[in-house]
C-alpha positions in Angstrom: 4.1 9.3 16.7 4.0 7.8 13.2 0.3 8.7 12.9 1.1 12.3 13.8 3.9 12.4 11.2 1.5 11.1 8.5 -1.1 13.7 9.5 1.6 16.4 9.3 2.7 15.2 5.8 -0.9 15.2 4.6 -1.5 18.7 6.1 1.7 20.0 4.6 0.8 18.6 1.2 -2.6 20.4 1.4 -1.3 23.8 2.7 2.1 23.8 0.9 1.6 21.8 -2.3 5.1 22.3 -3.7 5.8 18.6 -3.9 3.8 18.1 -7.1 6.9 18.9 -9.1 8.7 15.8 -7.6 6.2 13.1 -8.4 8.8 11.3 -10.5 10.7 10.5 -7.2 7.8 8.4 -5.9 8.9 5.5 -8.1 12.5 5.5 -6.7 11.4 6.0 -3.1 9.1 3.0 -3.5 12.0 0.9 -4.7 14.0 1.9 -1.6 11.0 0.9 0.6 10.8 -2.5 -1.1 14.6 -2.9 -0.8 14.5 -2.6 3.0 11.5 -4.9 3.2 13.2 -7.6 1.2 16.4 -7.5 3.3 15.5 -10.2 5.8 12.8 -12.2 3.8 12.9 -15.9 4.4 10.6 -18.3 2.5 9.8 -21.6 4.2 7.2 -23.9 2.9 6.2 -24.9 6.4 4.7 -21.4 7.1 2.4 -21.5 4.1 -1.3 -21.7 4.9 -4.5 -21.8 2.9 -5.3 -18.5 4.6 -2.5 -16.8 2.6 -4.2 -17.5 -0.7 -7.6 -16.6 0.7 -6.3 -13.2 1.7 -4.8 -12.7 -1.8 -8.1 -13.7 -3.4 -10.1 -11.4 -1.2 -7.9 -8.5 -2.0 -8.3 -8.9 -5.7 -12.0 -9.8 -5.6 -13.0 -6.9 -3.4 -11.2 -4.4 -5.5 -13.0 -5.6 -8.7 -16.4 -6.0 -7.0 -16.3 -2.5 -5.5 -15.2 -1.0 -8.8 -18.1 -2.4 -10.7 -20.6 -1.5 -7.9 -19.6 2.2 -7.9 -18.8 2.6 -11.6 -22.4 3.3 -12.7 -22.6 6.2 -10.3 -19.1 7.8 -10.6 -16.2 6.4 -12.7 -13.5 8.4 -10.9 -14.8 7.3 -7.5 -14.9 3.7 -8.7 -11.3 3.9 -10.0 -10.2 5.4 -6.7 -11.9 2.6 -4.7 -10.2 0.0 -6.9 -6.7 1.3 -6.5 -7.2 1.7 -2.8 -8.5 -1.9 -2.4 -5.9 -3.6 -4.7 -2.9 -2.6 -2.6 -1.0 -5.7 -1.4 0.3 -6.3 2.1 2.4 -3.4 3.5 6.1 -3.7 3.9 5.8 -2.6 7.5 3.2 -5.3 8.4 5.8 -7.9 9.7 7.2 -5.1 11.9 3.8 -4.4 13.5 3.2 -8.1 14.1 6.6 -8.5 15.8 5.7 -5.6 18.1 2.6 -7.5 19.1 4.7 -10.7 19.7 2.8 -12.7 17.1 3.9 -15.0 14.2 6.0 -12.8 11.9 6.5 -15.6 9.4 2.8 -15.7 8.5 2.8 -12.0 7.6 6.1 -12.2 5.8 4.8 -14.8 3.4 1.6 -12.7 2.8 3.9 -9.8 2.1 5.9 -11.8 -0.5 2.9 -13.6 -2.1 0.6 -10.5 -2.3 3.2 -8.1 -3.6 4.5 -10.4 -6.3 1.1 -11.7 -7.5 -0.7 -8.3 -7.4 2.2 -6.5 -9.0 2.1 -8.9 -11.9 -1.7 -8.7 -12.2 -1.9 -4.9 -12.2 -0.7 -4.4 -15.8 -3.6 -6.6 -16.9 -6.2 -5.1 -14.6 -5.4 -1.4 -15.0 -6.2 -1.0 -18.7 -9.7 -2.5 -18.1 -10.4 -0.3 -15.0 -9.2 2.9 -16.8 -11.5 2.1 -19.8 -9.0 3.4 -22.2 -6.9 0.4 -23.1 -5.7 2.0 -26.3 -3.7 4.5 -24.2 -2.5 2.1 -21.6 -0.5 -0.8 -23.0 -0.1 -3.9 -20.8 3.6 -4.0 -21.8 4.1 -0.3 -20.9 2.9 -1.0 -17.3 4.3 -4.5 -16.9 8.0 -3.6 -17.5 8.2 -0.7 -15.0 6.3 -2.7 -12.4 8.6 -5.8 -12.8 11.6 -3.5 -12.5 10.3 -1.8 -9.3 9.8 -5.3 -7.7 12.8 -7.2 -9.1 15.6 -4.6 -8.6 15.1 -4.1 -4.9 14.6 -7.9 -4.4 17.8 -8.8 -6.3 19.9 -6.1 -4.7 18.7 -7.0 -1.2 19.5 -10.7 -1.6 22.8 -9.9 -3.2 23.9 -7.8 -0.2 22.6 -10.5 2.2 24.7 -13.3 0.8 27.7 -11.4 -0.6 28.2 -8.5 1.8 26.9 -9.8 5.2 28.4 -6.9 7.2 26.6 -4.3 5.2 23.4 -6.4 5.4 23.6 -6.5 9.2 23.9 -2.7 9.3 21.0 -2.2 6.9 18.7 -4.5 8.8 19.3 -2.5 12.0 18.3 0.8 10.4 15.5 -0.6 8.2 12.8 1.0 10.3 14.0 4.4 9.2 12.5 3.7 5.8 9.2 4.8 7.3 10.3 8.4 6.8 10.6 7.7 3.1 6.9 6.8 3.1 6.2 10.1 4.8 7.9 11.9 2.0 5.9 9.9 -0.6 2.7 10.8 1.2 3.6 14.5 1.1 4.5 14.4 -2.6 1.3 12.5 -3.4 -0.9 14.8 -1.3 0.7 17.9 -3.0 0.0 16.5 -6.4 -3.7 15.7 -5.5 -4.1 19.1 -3.8 -2.8 20.9 -6.9 -5.2 18.9 -9.0 -8.1 19.7 -6.8 -7.4 23.4 -6.7 -7.1 23.5 -10.5 -9.9 21.1 -11.5 -12.2 20.2 -8.6 -12.6 23.3 -6.6 -16.4 23.0 -7.0 -16.5 19.3 -6.4 -15.3 18.9 -2.9 -18.1 16.3 -2.3 -16.1 13.7 -4.2 -13.2 14.2 -1.7 -15.6 13.4 1.2 -16.8 10.2 -0.5 -13.2 9.1 -1.2 -12.4 9.6 2.5 -15.5 7.7 3.5 -14.8 4.8 1.1 -11.2 4.6 2.3 -12.4 4.5 5.9 -15.0 1.8 5.3 -12.4 -0.3 3.3 -9.9 0.0 6.1 -12.4 -1.2 8.7 -13.6 -4.0 6.4 -10.2 -5.4 5.6 -8.9 -5.4 9.1 -12.2 -6.8 10.5 -12.5 -9.5 7.8 -8.8 -10.5 8.5 -9.7 -11.2 12.1 -12.5 -13.6 11.0 -10.3 -15.3 8.4 -7.4 -15.8 10.9 -9.5 -17.8 13.3 -8.2 -18.5 16.8 -4.6 -19.0 15.9 -3.9 -16.3 13.2 -6.4 -13.5 13.8 -3.8 -10.9 14.4 -1.6 -12.0 11.5 -4.4 -12.3 9.0 -5.9 -9.0 10.0 -2.5 -7.3 9.5 -1.9 -9.1 6.2 -5.2 -8.1 4.8 -5.7 -4.7 6.3 -2.3 -3.1 6.4 -1.6 -2.1 2.8 1.4 -1.1 0.7 0.0 2.3 -0.1 3.3 3.6 -1.5 2.9 1.2 -4.4 -0.7 2.3 -5.2 0.3 6.0 -4.7 2.8 5.5 -7.5 0.3 3.7 -9.7 -2.3 6.5 -9.2 0.1 9.2 -10.1 1.7 7.4 -13.0 -1.3 5.8 -14.7 -4.5 7.3 -13.3 -5.9 10.7 -12.6 -4.4 12.6 -9.6 -7.6 12.6 -7.6 -7.4 8.8 -7.3 -4.2 9.2 -5.2 -6.4 10.5 -2.4 -7.8 6.9 -1.8 -4.4 5.4 -0.8 -3.4 8.7 1.0 -6.6 8.6 3.2 -6.1 4.8 3.7 -2.5 5.5 5.0 -4.0 7.8 7.6 -6.9 5.5 8.7 -4.7 2.4 8.9 -2.1 4.1 11.0 -4.8 5.4 13.4 -6.1 1.8 13.7 -2.6 0.3 14.1 -1.7 2.9 16.8 -4.9 2.0 18.7 -4.0 -1.7 18.4 -0.5 -1.2 19.7 -1.9 1.0 22.5 -4.2 -1.9 23.6 -1.3 -4.4 23.3 0.9 -2.3 25.5 -1.7 -2.0 28.2 -2.5 -5.7 28.4 
């Protein structure tokens, strides 16, 4: 059902691209998504594994390597591949792992570690990737990114410890935050669709390559996660590395990059949800 909704939001963004006027809302929707994600976060040093830091390192390394590989051929495509790869662990990853009856704590720590570290690194990486550091100040990126991360985390923890009744209610309905992601995907697709119609009508081949790279990256990250996880954590590591916080990179693409780059995270949303749906289908039939 979730994959169908994502397909519908992408299709609607292509056919009815009226959401491009509301790209400023993506930032606030992202903060709401993070808020729900941070509601029931627990950090326990006993759940920390070396694999967590390996997953983080691979995410950053792959995004930079693929950027420099593609850059000599097409800069826009290289930037899109970078922003697609650098996305941290998705806020919904612990939910998927809980449905598969695996170790939620493992994915929860990956969620915290990857989102915090990558969020703080993005302001330093983005100016180099965009090749126009004079127009993208590290400070200009760092402050909004910190606000987007810190405000939801602070509010979620305040409610948890100060207003427990409200916290209990919010935890029950947190899965409904998925529909906010659907709206984000529609707005982002609308913006990309408008940009393509205006500037890339004769360059539809780049869209094909963006879709292909997103598909290959999705398969690569999920597959490599299975290998990293070994016998005990293959499901958890695959989810932590493969399921990405595309809402965050969609916002980065629209705010600091060219609109075409948003197609990378948008296509990745589609492919990862198809893969996850297949995984859950297999799990239910075991």
